[in-house]
LUMDO-430244 format. One record per residue: x negated, y, z negated of N, C-alpha, C in turn; residue in three letters. Coordinates in pm, whole numbers, plus 32768, in hexadecimal, padded with zeros to 4 digits. Each point is the difference from the previous one (the first is absolute). Last residue first. Layout:
! LUMDO-430244
   n.xx   n.yy   n.zz   ca.xx   ca.yy   ca.zz   c.xx   c.yy   c.zz   res
      X      Y      Z       X       Y       Z      X      Y      Z   ALA
...
This chain:
! LUMDO-430244
   n.xx   n.yy   n.zz   ca.xx   ca.yy   ca.zz   c.xx   c.yy   c.zz   res
   E2B4   1F84   E68C    804A    7F7B    7FCA   8086   8027   7FEF   SER
   7E98   8089   819A    804E    803E    7F7F   8041   7F85   7FC7   PRO
   7E53   7F90   8120    8092    804C    800E   8020   8006   7F8A   LEU
   7E05   7FCB   8051    8062    7FE3    7FC8   8087   8041   8011   THR
   7E18   7FD2   813F    804E    804D    7F7C   806C   7FA3   7FE5   LEU
   7E03   7FCC   813B    808A    7FDB    7FDD   803D   8070   7FA1   SER
   7E59   800D   81A0    8030    7FC4    7F65   8082   7FDA   7FEE   GLY
   7F37   8082   81B4    7FBC    8050    7F94   8002   7FD0   7F92   ALA
   7FE4   7F69   8207    8051    7FDF    7F76   7FB4   804E   7FA0   VAL
   7F59   7FDC   81CA    8086    8068    7FFA   8059   7FD4   7F80   ARG
   7DDF   8003   80E9    8053    7FE1    7FA1   8072   8041   7FEF   LEU
   7EFF   8078   8169    7FCE    7F65    7FE5   8050   7FB6   7F95   LYS
   80E4   81B2   807C    7F72    7FD7    8038   7FF0   7F8A   7FF4   GLY
   819F   810B   7F79    7F6D    7FFE    7F97   7F90   7FCF   8036   GLY
   81E2   8044   8098    7FAE    8067    803A   7F71   7FE2   7FAE   GLU
   8190   7F4B   7F6C    7FE8    7FB1    8077   7F94   8067   805F   LEU
   805D   7F9A   7E02    7FF2    8067    803C   7FD0   7FBF   8087   HIS
   80F6   7F18   7E2D    7F9D    8003    8075   800C   8095   8048   MET
   80AB   7ED5   7E11    7FD2    8092    803E   7FB9   7FF4   806B   ILE
   814D   7E87   7EE6    7F95    802F    8032   7FF1   8080   8027   THR
   813B   7F4E   7E6C    7FFD    8010    8083   7F5A   8035   8029   ALA
   812C   7EEF   7E48    7F97    8053    803D   801D   8017   80A6   LYS
   817B   7FC6   7E4F    7FB2    7FB0    8061   7F9A   8063   8041   ASP
   812C   807F   7EA5    7F8E    7FDB    7FCF   7F9A   7FC0   806A   GLY
   8216   7FD8   8018    7FB8    805E    7F98   7F7B   7FBB   7FE5   PRO
   80DD   7F81   81ED    802E    7FDE    7F7D   7F88   8060   7F8C   LEU
   80A7   806A   820F    7F9A    7FD7    7FB7   8040   7FE3   7F76   HIS
   8018   8110   8202    802C    7FAB    7FB0   7FD0   7FAB   7FB1   ILE
   7FEB   81E9   80FA    7FAB    7FA0    7FE0   804B   7FA2   7F88   ILE
   80B9   8186   81A0    8000    7FAE    7F7D   7F99   7F8E   8002   LEU
   7F89   8163   8156    804E    7FC1    7FE0   800C   7FC1   7F82   ASP
   7EC8   8142   8083    805D    8001    8071   8079   7FC3   7FEE   ASP
   7ED7   80BC   7E62    800D    7F95    8046   8052   8026   8072   ALA
   7EE3   811E   7E81    8068    7FE2    803B   801C   7FA9   8077   LYS
   7EC1   805C   7E14    800C    7FDD    8093   808B   8009   802C   LEU
   7E59   8084   7E84    8096    8030    8012   8017   7FCB   8095   SER
   7E5A   7F5C   7EA8    8043    8020    8070   8079   803A   8004   LEU
   7E29   7FC5   7EBC    808C    7FFE    8004   8043   8013   8083   LYS
   7E0F   7EFB   7FB5    8056    8087    801B   808F   7FF2   7FEC   PRO
   7E3D   7F0D   7FCB    8094    7FCF    7FD0   8045   8077   7FFC   SER
   7E29   7FFD   80A3    8032    7F66    7FEA   807F   7FEC   7FD6   GLY
   7F6D   81C3   801C    7FFD    7FCE    8081   8029   7F68   8003   PRO
   80BC   8143   7E78    7F70    7FC8    8045   801D   7FC5   8071   GLU
   816B   8176   7F7F    7FAF    7F9B    7FA1   7F85   7FCF   804D   GLY
   81BF   80B4   8136    7FBD    8016    7F7B   7F89   7FA6   7FA0   SER
   8149   80BA   81F4    7FB1    7F8F    7FC7   7FD3   8040   7F82   VAL
   81DD   801F   8175    7F7A    802F    7F9A   7FBE   7FAF   7FCE   SER
   8138   7FA6   816C    802E    8084    7FD5   7F89   8042   7F9A   LEU
   7FEB   7E71   818C    7FD4    801A    7F6C   802C   8090   8016   VAL
   8113   7EA4   8111    7FA8    8064    800E   7FDE   8028   7F78   ARG
   8082   7E2E   8112    800E    8041    7F88   7FAE   808E   800E   CYS
   80C9   7E26   8124    7FB7    8077    7FEE   8022   804A   7F9A   PRO
   802E   7DE4   7FFB    8052    807C    8008   7F99   8079   8011   VAL
   8058   7DE0   8012    7F7F    804E    8018   802E   808A   8033   MET
   80CC   7E04   7F30    800F    8082    801C   7F7C   8047   801C   GLN
   8091   7E41   7F5F    7FF4    8004    80A3   8010   8098   8027   MET
   7F59   7FB1   7E19    803E    7F8B    8031   7FF8   8025   809C   TRP
   7F49   818A   7F8A    8030    7F99    7F88   804D   7FB1   8041   HIS
   7EA0   81B4   806D    8021    7F88    8032   803C   7FC0   7F86   GLY
   7F8A   81FB   80BD    801B    7FCD    7F92   802A   7F5D   8037   LEU
   7F0A   81B9   80E4    8054    7F96    8005   7FED   7FA1   7F84   HIS
   7F74   8230   808E    7FF5    7F6A    7FE2   804D   7FA9   801A   ILE
   7F6E   8220   806A    8067    7F9E    8009   7FCC   7F6A   7FF3   VAL
   7F78   8217   7F30    7FD3    7F7F    8052   8086   7FAB   801B   MET
   7FF0   8182   7EEB    8030    801B    8085   7FD2   7F8B   8066   GLY
   7EE6   8056   7E46    808D    8032    8014   800F   8024   8081   GLU
   7EBB   7E92   7F82    800B    807A    7FF7   806E   801D   802E   ARG
   7E96   7E55   7F63    808F    8026    8036   801D   8096   7FDE   LEU
   7DF6   7F61   8059    8048    801E    7F97   80A8   8002   803A   PRO
   7E4F   7EB2   80C3    804C    809A    8010   8077   800B   7F93   ALA
   7EF1   7E57   8002    7F9D    8087    8000   805A   8079   8021   ARG
   8048   7DD0   7F6F    8041    808B    801F   7F9F   8063   7FF3   TRP
   7F9D   7E5B   7F53    7FDC    7FF7    8077   8050   8079   804B   PHE
   8076   7F9F   7E49    7F81    801C    7FF5   7FB7   800D   807D   ARG
   822D   802C   7FCA    7F8E    7F91    7FFE   7F65   805E   7FFA   SER
   81C1   80BD   7F03    7FAF    7FEF    8085   7FA3   7FA7   7FE9   ILE
   81D4   8062   7F22    7FA0    7FA7    7FDB   7F9D   8008   8084   ASP
   81A2   8165   7F5A    7FB9    7FBF    8054   7F79   7F9E   7FCA   ALA
   81ED   80F2   7F32    7F6D    8016    7FEE   7FDC   7F64   805A   VAL
   81D3   8134   8040    7FB9    7F83    7FDD   7F6E   800A   800B   ALA
   81FC   80FB   8067    7F9F    8001    7FCF   7FC1   7F85   7FC5   ASP
   81AE   8088   816E    7FD3    7FDF    7F85   7F82   801B   7FED   PHE
   818E   7FC4   8196    7FB8    8061    7FB7   7FD1   7FCC   7F79   GLU
   80FE   7EE9   80E5    7FC7    804C    8090   7FAB   8074   7FD7   ASP
   80F3   7E06   7F29    7FDC    807C    8000   7FC5   8026   8073   VAL
   8126   7E73   7EFD    7FE4    802E    8089   7FD3   809E   7FD6   ALA
   805F   7DD5   7F0B    7FFE    80B1    7FEB   7FED   802F   8097   ALA
   808A   7E18   7EC4    7FE0    802E    8086   801A   809E   7FFB   ILE
   8096   7EB0   7EA4    7F8A    8074    7FF7   7FCD   8042   8076   ARG
   8174   7EA5   7FF8    8013    8082    7FB2   7F9B   807B   7FF5   PRO
   8020   7E2E   8145    7FC6    8032    7F85   8030   8096   7FD6   ASP
   8049   7EBB   818F    8064    8034    7F9B   7FC7   8021   7F81   ASP
   7F63   8043   8217    7FED    7FCB    7F94   806B   8011   7F9F   SER
   7EE6   804C   81F0    806F    7FC3    7FE4   7FE4   7FBD   7F64   LEU
   7F26   819B   8173    7FE5    7F94    7F73   80A7   7FBD   7FF5   VAL
   7EB4   8125   81B1    806A    7FFC    7FB1   800C   7F7C   7F9C   HIS
   7E7F   802E   8116    8017    804E    7FA1   806C   8000   7FB2   GLY
   801C   7FB3   8209    7FA4    7FC2    7FAB   7FED   806D   7F87   ARG
   81CC   8016   80D3    7F81    800F    8025   7F94   7FC6   7F97   ASP
   8260   800E   809D    7F83    7FD9    7FA8   7F7F   8023   8034   LEU
   81B7   802C   80E7    7FEE    8067    7F8D   7F9E   7FDC   7FAA   ARG
   8064   7EEA   8167    7FB8    806F    803B   8020   8067   7F99   ASP
   809E   7E36   7F9B    7F7A    801F    8005   7FBC   8089   8045   SER
   81CB   7FDE   7EF8    7FEB    7FD1    8082   7F5A   801B   7FFE   ASP
   8147   7F6E   7E65    7F9F    8083    802C   7FD2   7FC4   8087   VAL
   8125   7F00   7EDB    8024    807C    7FDD   7FB2   8071   8024   GLY
   7F83   7DEB   7FD3    8080    8040    801D   8006   808F   7FB4   ARG
   7E52   7E97   8080    8033    805D    7FBA   808D   802B   803E   LEU
   7E20   7E8D   7FEA    8090    8028    8034   8051   8042   7FB0   ALA
   7DD5   7F99   7FD0    8096    8022    7FDD   806D   8029   8068   LEU
   7DE1   7F02   7F9A    806E    8043    8075   8074   800B   7FCB   GLY
   7DFF   7FF4   7EEC    807F    7FD3    801E   8057   8034   8082   VAL
   7E31   7F9E   7EA5    8026    8035    806F   8074   7FCB   803B   ARG
   7F45   8027   7DF0    8022    7FA6    806A   8032   8055   807D   ASP
   7F57   80AF   7E60    7F83    7FC1    8050   8043   7FCB   804E   GLY
   813A   802E   7E7E    7F8C    8054    801A   7FA9   7FB9   8036   VAL
   81BE   7F29   804E    7FE0    804D    7F82   7F65   8031   802C   SER
   81F0   7F07   80AC    7F8B    8040    8039   7FD0   8039   7F8A   ALA
   81BE   7E87   8068    7FBC    806A    7FD3   7F82   8030   8035   THR
   8123   7EB7   80AB    806C    8049    7FAF   7FBE   806E   7FCF   ASP
   7F68   7F22   81AE    7FD3    8003    7F97   8084   804F   7FBD   PHE
   7F26   7F0F   81EF    8075    802E    7FC9   7FED   7FF6   7F68   ASP
   7E67   7FF1   817D    8065    7FB7    7FBF   8061   804E   7FAF   ASP
   7E94   80AC   810F    8070    7FBB    8078   8058   7FA8   7F98   ASP
   7EB0   8120   7F20    7FB1    7FAE    805F   805F   7F94   8054   HIS
   8118   80DC   7EBC    7F7A    8012    7FE0   7F99   7F84   8057   LYS
   8224   8132   7FD2    7FA2    7F97    803B   7F68   800F   7FC8   GLN
   821E   8088   7F76    7F7B    8009    7FF2   7FB1   7FA4   804A   ILE
   820E   810C   803F    7F9E    7F69    7FDD   7F73   8036   7FF7   SER
   8181   812F   7FD2    8053    7F99    8021   7FB1   7F7F   8007   ARG
   802D   8204   7F0D    7F85    7F82    802A   8040   7F7A   8036   LEU
   80D7   8218   7FF8    8007    7F66    7FAC   7F96   7FA0   804B   ASN
   8018   8250   7FAF    8008    7F90    8059   8011   7F7E   7FBC   VAL
   8031   8240   7FD6    7FFC    7F84    7FAD   800E   7FAA   8072   ILE
   7F3B   81EA   800F    8052    7F9F    8044   800F   7F76   7FA5   VAL
   7EBA   81A5   8006    807D    800A    7F81   805D   7F9E   8037   GLY
   7E54   806F   80E9    8078    8020    8025   807A   7FF3   7F9E   LEU
   7DFE   7FCD   7FFA    805C    806E    7FB4   808D   8029   8043   PRO
   7FAF   7E27   7F68    7FBF    80A6    7FF2   7FB8   8020   805D   HIS
   8183   7E8B   7FAB    7F91    801A    805C   7FE8   808C   7FDC   ALA
   80E7   7E9D   7EAC    7FFE    808A    8046   7F9D   800B   8046   THR
   80F9   7E19   7F7E    7F77    805E    7FF7   8028   808C   802D   LEU
   80FB   7E1E   7F4E    8016    808B    8030   7F8F   805C   7FF2   LYS
   8021   7DC6   8026    7FD3    807C    7FAE   8037   8064   8057   ASP
   7FEF   7E3B   80A1    808E    804B    7FD4   7FDE   806B   7FB4   HIS
   7E79   7EC8   7FE8    807A    7FF1    8076   8073   8030   7FDB   LYS
   7E4B   80BB   7F17    804C    7F8D    7FDB   804A   8000   806B   ARG
   7E2A   80E2   7F28    8069    800A    8043   8047   7F74   8021   ILE
   7E60   80F4   7E86    8050    7F8B    8053   806A   8028   8042   THR
   7E1F   810A   7F4A    8089    7FBC    7FD2   8021   7F93   8058   GLY
   7ECA   814D   80EE    801C    8016    7F78   8093   7FAA   7FDF   ASP
   7F2D   800B   81A9    7F9A    8057    7FBC   8017   8010   7F87   SER
   8066   7ED1   81CB    8040    800F    7F69   7F91   8039   7FC0   VAL
   7FF8   8010   8200    7FD8    7FCC    7FA2   8050   802F   7F6B   LYS
   80A0   7FF2   8230    7FB5    8034    7F96   7FCB   7FB8   7F97   GLY
   816F   8041   81C5    7F91    7FC4    7FDA   7FBB   8054   7F88   LEU
   8226   7FDB   80F0    7F72    8056    7FD8   7FA6   7F9F   7FC7   VAL
   81D9   801B   8131    7F9B    7FA0    7FC2   7FA6   8064   7FEF   VAL
   8222   8023   80B9    7F78    802F    7FB9   7FAA   7FA4   7FBA   THR
   814A   7F04   812E    801D    8083    7FDE   7F61   8047   7FC8   GLY
   80C6   7E2B   80C9    7FCD    801E    7F84   800B   8075   7FB2   VAL
   806B   7F82   81CE    8051    7F85    7FBE   7FD7   8018   7F5D   GLY
   7EAC   80DD   811B    8065    7FDC    8055   803E   7F89   7FA8   LYS
   7EAB   8172   7F4B    7FF7    7F78    8024   8091   7FE4   803F   VAL
   7EC4   81D3   7F78    8087    7FB0    8013   7FE9   7F7D   804A   ASN
   7E95   813F   7EB9    8041    7FD7    80A7   807C   7FC1   7FDF   PHE
   7E25   80BF   7EC5    8082    7FE9    8010   8036   7FF0   8099   HIS
   7E2B   8010   7E87    803D    8005    8086   8095   7FF0   7FEE   HIS
   7F09   806F   7E8C    7F9D    8029    8065   8021   7FD6   808D   ASP
   80E3   8079   7DD0    7FFB    7FD3    809F   7F97   8011   8042   VAL
   8048   7FC2   7DD5    7FE6    805A    8086   800D   7FC4   8084   PRO
   80DC   7F52   7E1A    7FA9    7FD0    8070   8003   808D   805C   VAL
   8094   7F58   7DF4    7FE7    8055    805A   7FB0   7FD7   8090   THR
   815C   7F67   7E01    7F85    7FE1    8065   7FF2   806B   8064   GLY
   80D8   7F4F   7DF3    8010    804F    806A   7F82   7FE3   806D   HIS
   8016   7EF6   7E78    808D    8020    8007   800D   803C   8091   ARG
   7E79   7E99   7FBF    802A    806C    7FB9   8085   8035   8031   GLU
   7EA4   7E3C   8036    8063    8037    800B   8026   8081   7FB5   GLU
   7E35   7EE7   80AB    803A    8035    7F7A   8093   8052   8022   LYS
   7E40   7E79   80C4    806C    8067    7FFD   8050   802E   7FA5   GLY
   7DF0   7F5E   8050    8082    7FF5    7FAF   8065   8055   800B   LYS
   7E3B   7F26   811F    8059    8074    7FDB   8069   7FDB   7FAA   ILE
   7EA9   7EDE   80DE    8010    8010    7F66   804D   806E   7FD4   SER
   7FBE   7F83   81D0    804D    7F8D    7FBF   7FFE   802E   7F68   ALA
   7F05   8110   812E    809B    800C    7FF7   8045   7FAD   7FCE   ALA
   7E35   7FC3   8008    802D    806B    7FA2   808A   8027   8004   ALA
   7F45   7E94   8115    8009    7FEA    7F7A   8029   8063   7F9D   GLU
   7FE6   8044   81E5    806D    7FA7    7FC7   7FFA   7FF4   7F84   LEU
   7E87   80E6   8090    808C    805A    7FF1   8073   7FA8   7FE2   LEU
   7E75   7F1E   8035    7FF6    804A    7FA0   8062   8061   7FE6   SER
   7FD7   7EF4   8179    801E    7FB7    7F95   8002   8042   7F76   GLU
   7F90   80EC   818F    8074    7FC0    801D   802C   7FC4   7F85   ARG
   7E41   805B   802D    803C    806A    7FE8   80A7   7FFF   7FEB   LEU
   7ED3   7EA0   808E    7FE8    7FEB    7F7C   8046   8094   7FC1   ALA
   800D   7FA3   81E8    8049    7FAC    7FAD   7FF5   800B   7F7E   VAL
   7F06   8130   80FE    809D    8021    8009   8069   7F96   7FB9   ALA
   7DEC   80C7   7FCB    8042    7F6D    7FF8   808C   8028   8008   ASP
   7E6E   8128   7FAF    8040    8002    806F   8041   7F63   802C   ASP
   7F8D   80C0   7E0D    7FAE    7FE0    806B   806A   8001   808A   ASP
   800D   8148   7E21    801B    7F69    8030   7FC2   7FE6   808C   ILE
   8010   8139   7E2E    7FBF    7FF4    8075   8027   7F7E   802A   PHE
   8137   8124   7EAA    7FAA    7F9A    800B   7FB4   7FFF   8090   ASP
   80B7   81C4   7EB6    8030    7F9A    8089   7F89   7F8E   7FF3   TYR
   801E   8193   7EEB    7FFE    7F71    7FC1   8032   7FAD   806A   GLY
   7FA0   81C4   805B    7F9C    7FBE    7FB1   8008   7F86   7FDA   GLU
   8140   8107   80EF    7FBF    7FAB    803A   7F88   7FB3   7FC7   ALA
   8123   816A   7F54    8031    7F5F    7FDE   7FBB   7FA7   805B   VAL
   7ED5   81BC   7F72    808A    7FE8    8046   8019   7F7B   7FED   THR
   7E76   80A0   7F5B    8059    804A    7FE4   8094   8012   803A   GLY
   7E51   7F46   80E5    7FFD    8009    7F87   8071   8078   7FE4   GLN
   7F9F   7F5A   81C7    806E    7FC5    7FA8   7FF5   8039   7F74   LEU
   7E96   805E   8125    8083    8053    803A   8086   7FD6   7FA0   LEU
   7E40   7F1F   7FB0    7FF6    809B    7FDF   808D   8042   802C   PRO
   7FCA   7E4C   80BB    8018    7FFE    7F60   7FF7   809C   7FD2   ALA
   7F77   7F5D   81B0    8080    8039    7FF7   8016   801A   7F78   ILE
   7E74   7F34   80A7    8011    806F    806A   8087   8055   7FCF   GLN
   7F94   7E57   7F4D    7FA3    807C    7FC7   8012   8082   8032   GLU
   80A5   7E43   80B0    8052    8033    7F8A   7FB4   808E   7FB4   LYS
   7FB9   7FA7   8206    7FDF    7FB6    7F8D   803C   803C   7FAC   GLN
   8012   7FB9   8221    8015    804A    7F94   7FEB   7FB0   7F87   ILE
   7FD4   7F79   81DE    7F86    800B    7F99   8016   8061   7F7C   PHE
   81A8   7F1C   8124    7F89    8022    8031   7F88   7FFD   7F9F   GLY
   81C3   8030   7F12    7FE7    7FD2    8084   7F70   8038   8037   LYS
   813B   7FA8   7E1C    7FA1    8044    8036   7FEF   7FB3   8087   LEU
   8199   8036   7EA2    7FC5    7F95    805C   7FA2   8055   8064   LEU
   8137   8029   7DFB    7FB5    805E    806F   7FB4   7F9E   8049   ILE
   81F0   800E   7E9D    7F6A    7FC0    8045   7FAE   8059   8073   ALA
   81A0   8036   7E3B    7FD8    800B    8079   7F6C   7FD2   800A   GLY
   817C   80F0   7EB3    7FEA    7F7E    801B   7FCE   7FF8   8099   LYS
   8088   81A1   7F1F    7FB3    7FE1    7FAF   7FBE   7F46   8029   SER
   80F7   81D9   80AE    800E    7F78    8025   7F88   7FA9   7FCA   VAL
   80C7   81F0   7FE1    7FDD    7F99    7F88   801F   7F72   8030   GLY
   8010   81B7   8104    8058    7FC2    7FF2   8008   7F8A   7F81   LEU
   7E8C   811D   8089    8063    804C    7FC5   807F   7FBC   7FE8   THR
   7E9D   7F11   80B8    7FE2    802B    7F67   806E   806D   7FC4   ASP
   7FFC   7F4B   81E0    8026    7F97    7F97   7FEB   8049   7F70   LEU
   7F76   810D   8148    80A2    7FF0    7FEE   802B   7FA2   7FBC   MET
   7E3B   803E   8027    8046    808C    7FA4   8080   7FCF   8022   VAL
   7F01   7EDC   80F5    7FFF    7FF3    7F65   803C   806C   7FC3   ILE
   8001   8017   81C2    8050    7F80    7FCB   8000   8001   7F61   ALA
   7EDE   8138   80EB    8088    8046    7FF4   8062   7F87   7FBB   GLU
   7E24   7FB0   8068    8021    8042    7F87   809E   8040   7FE2   GLY
   7F7D   7EFB   8199    7FFF    7FBD    7F83   801B   803A   7F89   PHE
   7FF1   80F5   8173    8081    7FB0    7FFA   7FE9   7FAA   7F8D   LEU
   7E8D   810D   8075    804B    8051    7FB8   80A5   7FA9   7FF3   HIS
   7E4B   7EBE   8033    8025    807F    8021   8068   8049   7FAA   ASP
   7EDA   7E1F   8060    8015    8050    7F86   8015   8088   8032   VAL
   807A   7E2A   80F1    7F9A    8064    7FEE   8021   8063   7F9D   LYS
   80F1   7E58   8042    7FA0    8005    8061   7F92   805F   8017   GLU
   816A   7F23   7E7D    7FA2    8052    7FFF   7F9F   7FF6   8098   VAL
   81FC   7F7B   7F11    7F9F    7FC2    8066   7F93   8088   801E   VAL
   817D   7FA8   7E57    7FAC    8068    805E   7FA0   7FB0   8047   ILE
   81E7   7F9C   7EEF    7F81    7FC8    8049   7FBD   805D   8047   ILE
   8189   8028   7E38    7FD5    802A    8085   7F7C   7FA2   8034   ALA
   81F7   8002   7EC2    7F5F    7FEA    7FFA   7FC7   803C   8080   MET
   81D7   8057   7FA8    7FCB    7FC2    7F94   7F73   7FF1   7FC3   ASP
   8105   813B   818A    7FB9    7F8B    7FDF   7FF7   7FF9   7F5B   ALA
   80E6   814C   8128    805A    7F84    7FF4   7F97   7F8C   7FA7   LEU
   7F5D   81BD   807D    8060    8017    7F9B   804D   7F73   7FE0   SER
   7EB5   8023   813E    7FA3    7FF1    7F78   808D   8022   7F9E   CYS
   8081   801B   81D0    7FBA    7F80    7FEC   7FCC   7FDA   7F68   ALA
   8098   81AC   8092    8073    7FB7    7FFA   7FCE   7F68   7FE5   TYR
   7EAB   813C   8040    803C    803B    7F8C   8082   7F92   7FEA   PHE
   7F13   7FEC   8193    7FB5    7FDB    7F82   802D   8017   7F97   LEU
   80DE   80A4   8188    7FFD    7F7E    7FEA   7FB2   7FAD   7F8D   PRO
   8008   81E8   804A    806F    7FC1    7FDA   800A   7F7D   7FDA   ALA
   7EC3   811A   80D6    7FD0    7FDA    7F8C   8084   7FB7   7FB5   LEU
   7F4B   801B   8218    8065    802F    7FB1   7FD6   7FD5   7F60   ARG
   7ED0   7FA9   8145    802E    8081    8041   8064   8024   7FCF   GLU
   7F18   7E6F   7F8B    7FE4    8069    7FAB   8033   808D   8034   PRO
   80FF   7E85   802A    7FB0    8046    7FB9   7F7C   7FE1   8042   TYR
   817D   7F33   80B2    7FFD    80A6    802A   7FB3   8047   7F9E   ARG
   80C9   7E49   7F27    7FF2    801A    8085   7FE8   809B   8022   VAL
   7FCC   7EB2   7E2B    800A    807D    804E   7FEC   7FF3   808A   PRO
   807B   7E55   7ECD    7F86    8041    8027   8045   8088   803B   GLU
   80C7   7E55   7E9E    8000    8078    8053   7F8A   803D   803C   VAL
   80DB   7E0C   7F27    7F8C    8045    8015   8031   807C   805C   ILE
   811F   7EA9   7E87    7FF1    8059    807A   7F87   8044   8008   THR
   809C   7E1A   7F2A    7FA0    806A    7FFC   803C   8054   8073   ILE
   809B   7E4A   7E9B    8018    8042    8057   7FA9   8098   8028   GLN
   804C   7DE4   7EF7    7F94    806D    8011   8043   8057   8098   ALA
   80AB   7E4E   7F40    8029    807F    7FAB   7FAF   805F   8014   GLN
   7FBB   7EA8   8182    8042    7FED    7F96   804A   8066   7F9A   GLY
   7EFB   80CD   8174    7FEE    7F75    7FDA   801F   7FD5   7F7D   LYS
   7FC2   81A7   818D    806A    7FD8    7FA0   7FDF   7F61   7FF0   LYS
   7F8D   8218   80FD    7FCC    7F76    7FD1   804D   7FBD   7F9F   LEU
   7FFC   81AD   817E    803F    7FBD    7FAB   7FC1   7F79   7FD0   ASP
   7FA5   821A   80E3    7FE3    7F6B    7FFF   8039   7FD4   7F82   TYR
   800C   8205   8102    802B    7F99    7FA1   7FE7   7F74   8024   PHE
   7F73   820F   809A    8007    7F90    8021   8005   7F98   7F92   ALA
   8081   8214   805B    7FCB    7FAA    7FC2   8012   7F7A   803A   LEU
   8096   8166   80D0    7F83    8052    7FDE   7FC2   7F97   7F80   ASP
   8119   7EF4   8106    8029    8090    8028   7F81   8055   7FD6   SER
   8090   7DBA   8014    7FBA    806F    800B   8015   8077   801A   VAL
   806A   7DD9   7F43    8033    8081    8041   7F77   8078   8002   SER
   7FBE   7E20   7F58    808D    7FFE    801E   8040   806D   8045   SER
   7E24   7EA5   7FEC    8041    809E    8010   8092   7FF3   7FFB   LYS
   7EC9   7E9A   7F0B    8032    7FF0    807F   8051   80AF   7FF9   LYS
   7E37   7F6E   7F03    8068    7FFA    8002   806B   801D   8077   ALA
   7E0F   7FE1   7F95    8031    7FDF    7F81   808F   7FE8   7FF5   LEU
   7EE0   809E   8168    7FC3    7F90    7FD6   8044   7FBE   7F7B   SER
   8092   81A1   80C7    802C    7F98    805E   7FBC   7F7E   7FCF   SER
   7F94   81C4   7F44    8074    7FB2    7FB2   8024   7F69   805C   SER
   7EBE   814C   8086    7FC4    7FB7    7FBB   806F   7F9F   7FC3   PHE
   8051   818F   810C    8018    7F6B    8035   7F9D   7F8B   7FBE   GLY
   7F49   81FA   7FC4    8071    7FD1    8040   8037   7F92   803C   PRO
   7EBA   80BB   7E86    7FEB    7F9F    8081   8091   7FF0   802F   GLN
   7FB9   8122   7E73    7F86    8003    801E   7FE9   7FA8   8090   GLY
   8172   7F84   7E90    7FDA    8083    8029   7F74   7FF9   8034   LEU
   81E3   7F0C   7F24    7F80    7FDB    8022   7FD2   808A   8069   VAL
   817F   7F85   7E57    7FD1    8065    8081   7F79   7FDD   801A   ALA
   819A   7ECF   7EF7    7F76    8029    801A   7FF1   8051   8073   VAL
   8185   7F18   7E95    7FDF    8071    8060   7F81   8017   801E   ASN
   812E   7E62   7F20    7F93    804D    7FF2   7FF3   8057   8074   LEU
   81B9   7F19   7EEE    7FB3    8013    8080   7F86   8055   7FE1   ASN
   817A   7E7E   7EFF    7FB0    8080    7FFA   7FBA   800C   8091   PRO
   819E   7EC6   7F7D    7F83    7FE6    8035   7FBB   808C   801E   MET
């Protein structure tokens, strides 16, 4: 039963009209299940004060729903975040007296240009999401990867982590490496929407019971994987793809944050060369960035003012 992950942005609590809330931290999760269709909805909490929840919510998303109550810099920041992450499926719901013509120019050249405009009808939207989820075709692969977004200890069970399968397939009793710890863990059980399963594949939101590591040793952003291609870097060169909405040039000595999966890592810019729209950057990260070869990372500058998302770059192959 494949899972559809949906980020809902623009109106906190809007998802309560679509699904049942399951948990809240800096992310609010809502679950919806009907027959073979499974949906996880996520909203950022404590945004816009903190940019991280917006990044995490969009990073988890297969599609986005943007509720537009006013056209301001926060609407623009959400569009740029979704664009840098390549969330190409989505819908826009206009509130009040906002017209499509007002925001269409802001969407041009971004992933949101292809989003559907929908009516404020929770019943119709819920059925549309369930139909989209039911149409997903699952595919099993040899190796699997799960970035950790929550972890805790459960009495009688032990260490439990929550996350989305970002790549491949995981199986009950797999031996996975917890990166960057380098610890081998045994996958005791897999749950999806509170039901037990023997496998989980790309897009599935999972709860995993682990043997071999204490919850206290884990952190958000750690990655569970048996994929031999997994790499870790903390100093590298990359060519950036800067958003057309970003005005300030990246400069030597600037501290930016790179977001990948559930990681948001501070990095210092050691040098900048080339064109402003596609500069070559030399970067030194505070922590290892766990990734697969050729993955993209989002460039964020937390002191960037009204827009804090600068663009993206490709991590080393």
